[in-house]
C-alpha positions as CSV (number, residue, x, y, z in Angstrom):
1,X,75.2,124.3,172.6
2,X,75.1,126.4,169.4
3,X,72.8,129.5,169.8
4,X,70.5,129.9,166.8
5,X,70.1,133.1,164.8
6,X,66.5,133.2,165.9
7,X,67.4,133.2,169.6
8,X,70.0,135.9,168.9
9,X,67.2,137.9,167.2
10,X,65.0,137.4,170.3
11,X,67.8,138.5,172.5
12,X,68.3,141.6,170.4
13,X,64.6,142.4,170.8
14,X,64.8,141.9,174.5
15,X,67.8,144.2,174.8
16,X,66.7,147.0,172.5
17,X,62.9,147.1,172.8
18,X,60.3,145.5,174.9
19,X,61.4,142.1,176.3
20,X,60.2,139.2,174.3
21,X,57.3,137.2,175.8
22,X,59.1,134.5,178.0
23,X,56.7,131.8,176.8
24,X,57.7,132.5,173.2
25,X,61.4,132.4,174.2
26,X,61.0,129.1,175.9
27,X,59.0,127.6,173.0
28,X,61.7,128.8,170.6
29,X,64.5,127.2,172.6
30,X,62.5,123.9,172.7
31,X,62.0,124.1,169.0
32,X,65.7,124.7,168.3
33,X,66.8,121.8,170.5
34,X,64.3,119.4,168.8
35,X,65.4,120.5,165.4
36,X,69.0,119.8,166.3
37,X,68.1,116.2,167.2
38,X,68.5,114.1,164.0
39,X,65.7,111.7,165.1
40,X,63.2,114.4,165.6
41,X,64.3,116.2,162.4
42,X,63.8,113.0,160.4
43,X,60.6,111.7,162.0
44,X,58.9,114.8,163.4
45,X,59.3,117.2,160.5
46,X,55.6,117.8,160.0
47,X,55.1,118.7,163.6
48,X,58.2,120.9,163.6
49,X,57.0,122.6,160.5
50,X,53.7,123.4,162.3
51,X,55.6,124.5,165.4
52,X,57.6,126.9,163.3
53,X,54.5,128.5,161.9
54,X,53.0,128.9,165.4
55,X,56.2,130.5,166.6
56,X,56.2,132.9,163.8
57,X,52.6,133.8,164.6
58,X,53.5,134.2,168.2
59,X,56.3,136.7,167.3
60,X,54.0,138.5,164.9
61,X,51.2,138.8,167.5
62,X,53.8,140.1,170.0
63,X,55.1,142.7,167.6
64,X,51.6,143.7,166.7
65,X,50.8,144.4,170.3
66,X,48.2,141.7,170.7
67,X,47.1,140.7,174.2
68,X,49.4,138.4,176.2
69,X,46.7,135.7,176.2
70,X,46.9,135.5,172.4
71,X,50.7,135.5,172.3
72,X,50.8,132.8,175.0
73,X,48.3,130.8,173.1
74,X,50.5,130.6,170.0
75,X,53.6,129.9,172.1
76,X,51.7,127.1,173.9
77,X,50.7,125.5,170.6
78,X,54.3,125.6,169.4
79,X,55.6,124.0,172.6
80,X,53.0,121.2,172.3
81,X,53.8,120.5,168.7
82,X,57.5,120.2,169.6
83,X,56.5,117.7,172.4
84,X,54.5,115.7,169.9
85,X,57.4,115.8,167.4
86,X,59.6,114.3,170.0
87,X,57.1,111.7,171.0
88,X,56.6,110.8,167.3
89,X,60.4,110.5,166.8
90,X,60.7,108.3,169.9
91,X,57.9,106.0,168.6
92,X,59.6,105.7,165.2
93,X,63.0,104.9,166.7
94,X,61.4,102.3,168.9
95,X,59.7,100.7,166.0
96,X,63.0,100.5,164.1
97,X,64.5,98.7,167.1
98,X,61.7,96.2,167.0
99,X,63.0,94.9,163.7
100,X,66.4,94.0,165.2
101,X,65.8,93.3,168.9
102,X,63.8,90.2,168.4
103,X,63.1,88.9,171.9
104,X,62.6,92.5,173.2
105,X,59.9,93.2,170.6
106,X,56.9,93.1,173.0
107,X,58.5,95.4,175.5
108,X,59.6,97.9,172.9
109,X,56.1,98.0,171.2
110,X,54.6,98.5,174.6
111,X,56.9,101.5,175.2
112,X,56.1,102.9,171.8
113,X,52.3,102.6,172.4
114,X,52.8,104.3,175.8
115,X,54.5,107.2,174.1
116,X,51.8,107.3,171.4
117,X,49.2,107.5,174.1
118,X,51.2,110.4,175.7
119,X,51.2,112.1,172.3
120,X,47.4,111.6,172.0
121,X,46.9,113.2,175.3
122,X,49.1,116.1,174.2
123,X,46.9,116.5,171.1
124,X,43.7,116.4,173.2
125,X,45.1,119.0,175.5
126,X,46.0,121.2,172.6
127,X,42.6,120.8,171.1
128,X,41.0,121.7,174.4
129,X,43.2,124.8,174.7
130,X,42.2,125.9,171.2
131,X,38.5,125.3,172.0
132,X,38.9,127.5,175.1
133,X,40.5,130.2,173.1
134,X,37.7,130.1,170.6
135,X,35.1,130.4,173.3
136,X,36.9,133.4,174.8
137,X,37.2,135.1,171.4
138,X,33.5,134.5,170.6
139,X,32.6,136.0,174.0
140,X,34.4,139.2,173.1
141,X,33.0,139.5,169.6
142,X,29.3,140.3,168.9
143,X,28.1,136.9,167.9
144,X,25.0,134.8,168.1
145,X,23.9,131.4,167.0
146,X,21.1,131.3,164.3
147,X,19.4,128.6,162.1
148,X,22.0,129.4,159.4
149,X,25.0,129.2,161.7
150,X,27.1,131.5,163.8
151,X,26.6,135.2,163.0
152,X,29.4,137.7,163.9
153,X,28.2,141.3,163.7
154,X,30.7,144.1,162.9
155,X,29.5,147.7,163.1
156,X,30.1,149.8,160.1
157,X,31.0,152.9,162.2
158,X,34.0,150.9,163.5
159,X,35.0,149.5,160.1
160,X,34.5,152.4,157.8
161,X,34.4,156.2,157.5
162,X,31.1,157.8,156.4
163,X,30.1,156.8,152.9
164,X,33.3,154.9,152.4
165,X,34.0,151.2,151.8
166,X,37.8,151.2,152.6
167,X,38.4,149.5,155.9
168,X,40.0,151.8,158.6
169,X,43.5,150.7,159.6
170,X,42.4,150.5,163.2
171,X,39.8,147.9,162.3
172,X,42.3,145.4,160.9
173,X,43.0,143.8,164.2
174,X,39.3,143.1,164.7
175,X,39.1,141.4,161.3
176,X,42.3,139.4,162.0
177,X,40.5,138.0,165.1
178,X,37.5,137.0,163.0
179,X,39.8,135.4,160.4
180,X,41.6,133.4,163.1
181,X,38.3,132.0,164.3
182,X,37.3,131.1,160.7
183,X,40.6,129.3,160.1
184,X,39.7,127.0,163.1
185,X,36.6,126.0,161.1
186,X,38.1,125.2,157.7
187,X,35.2,123.1,156.5
188,X,32.5,125.7,157.0
189,X,31.5,128.2,154.3
190,X,31.4,131.9,155.1
191,X,28.9,134.5,153.9
192,X,29.7,138.2,154.3
193,X,26.6,140.4,154.2
194,X,26.6,144.2,154.1
195,X,23.6,146.1,155.6
196,X,22.7,149.8,155.6
197,X,20.2,152.1,157.4
198,X,17.4,153.8,155.5
199,X,19.2,157.1,155.0
200,X,19.8,157.9,151.4
201,X,18.6,156.3,148.1
202,X,17.9,152.6,148.0
203,X,20.2,152.0,145.1
204,X,23.1,153.9,146.8
205,X,22.6,152.0,150.1
206,X,22.6,148.7,148.2
207,X,25.8,149.5,146.3
208,X,27.6,150.8,149.4
209,X,26.6,147.7,151.4
210,X,27.9,145.5,148.7
211,X,31.2,147.3,148.4
212,X,31.6,147.1,152.2
213,X,30.9,143.4,152.3
214,X,33.4,142.8,149.6
215,X,36.0,144.8,151.5
216,X,35.5,142.7,154.6
217,X,35.6,139.5,152.5
218,X,38.9,140.6,150.9
219,X,40.4,141.3,154.3
220,X,39.5,137.9,155.6
221,X,41.0,136.2,152.6
222,X,44.2,138.2,153.0
223,X,44.3,136.9,156.6
224,X,44.3,133.3,155.4
225,X,40.7,132.3,154.9
226,X,40.4,130.3,151.7
227,X,38.7,132.3,148.9
228,X,36.7,129.2,147.9
229,X,34.8,129.4,151.2
230,X,33.9,133.1,151.1
231,X,31.0,134.9,149.3
232,X,29.9,138.5,149.8
233,X,26.6,140.3,149.2
234,X,25.1,143.7,149.8
235,X,21.6,143.7,151.2
236,X,21.2,147.5,151.6
237,X,18.4,148.5,154.0
238,X,16.3,145.3,153.4
239,X,17.0,143.6,156.8
240,X,17.1,146.1,159.6
241,X,17.6,144.8,163.2
242,X,16.3,148.0,164.8
243,X,14.2,151.0,164.0
244,X,15.5,153.6,161.5
245,X,13.6,156.3,163.3
246,X,16.4,157.0,165.9
247,X,20.2,157.6,165.6
248,X,20.8,154.6,167.8
249,X,18.7,152.3,165.7
250,X,20.2,153.5,162.4
251,X,23.7,152.8,163.9
252,X,22.7,149.2,164.6
253,X,21.4,148.8,161.1
254,X,24.7,150.0,159.6
255,X,26.6,146.7,159.9
256,X,28.5,143.8,158.3
257,X,27.5,140.3,159.3
258,X,29.9,137.4,158.9
259,X,27.8,134.2,158.8
260,X,29.8,131.0,159.5
261,X,27.4,128.5,158.0
262,X,26.6,125.2,159.6
263,X,27.9,122.1,157.7
264,X,25.7,121.3,154.7
265,X,24.5,124.8,154.1
């Protein structure tokens, strides 16, 4: 069997640096085998295209040093999409046979329906896996459900240096996690709100909170969130969540909140 350039690249990585995640390697092999099958290439191209994107994301997450659970998640999605591509191709081939086999039509249709049911089960399993990943991500992030929707709180001391609105390089991974969650909810609008403590002039706090909200919104857009979904606003010190009389309270008030609005809002 011809070894693809991608697998050679993975082998190079395994030999010269950290070994590639075995789930990624397995999913890549399954993808290459499916792509080499003319039936799958003709009838499952959409699923293969999505599998390729998931594989690329798995390699990126691995190279970025993300947790094994995240890398495994993308590899799992890629493998499932390859399986669905094969099931879809099998169904298409079966339907083509129906046109010429005549007397065997009923049996072939039944077989095709069985395979479609298997593909449906695969899609359901993939959706459940994605849902579980989302629940785990939300558990790790500071999030709460409100009347407006899901609110994810990001502390300014983690995102920014003092009196600055440029996001720290070390905070980018956190924003990528938030963007990944938002991309699983493509129909919900996102509002990014900047907040400040009461230290300093009101006008300065308002402007700084606005610039920080806009920086977070830009980072989310760069990570794939549609610009049409995102708005940003600075609220200054108008909506504290703790007292400004203590350092701890002021630290809680210096924050950016990402509001994932409920449908219809």
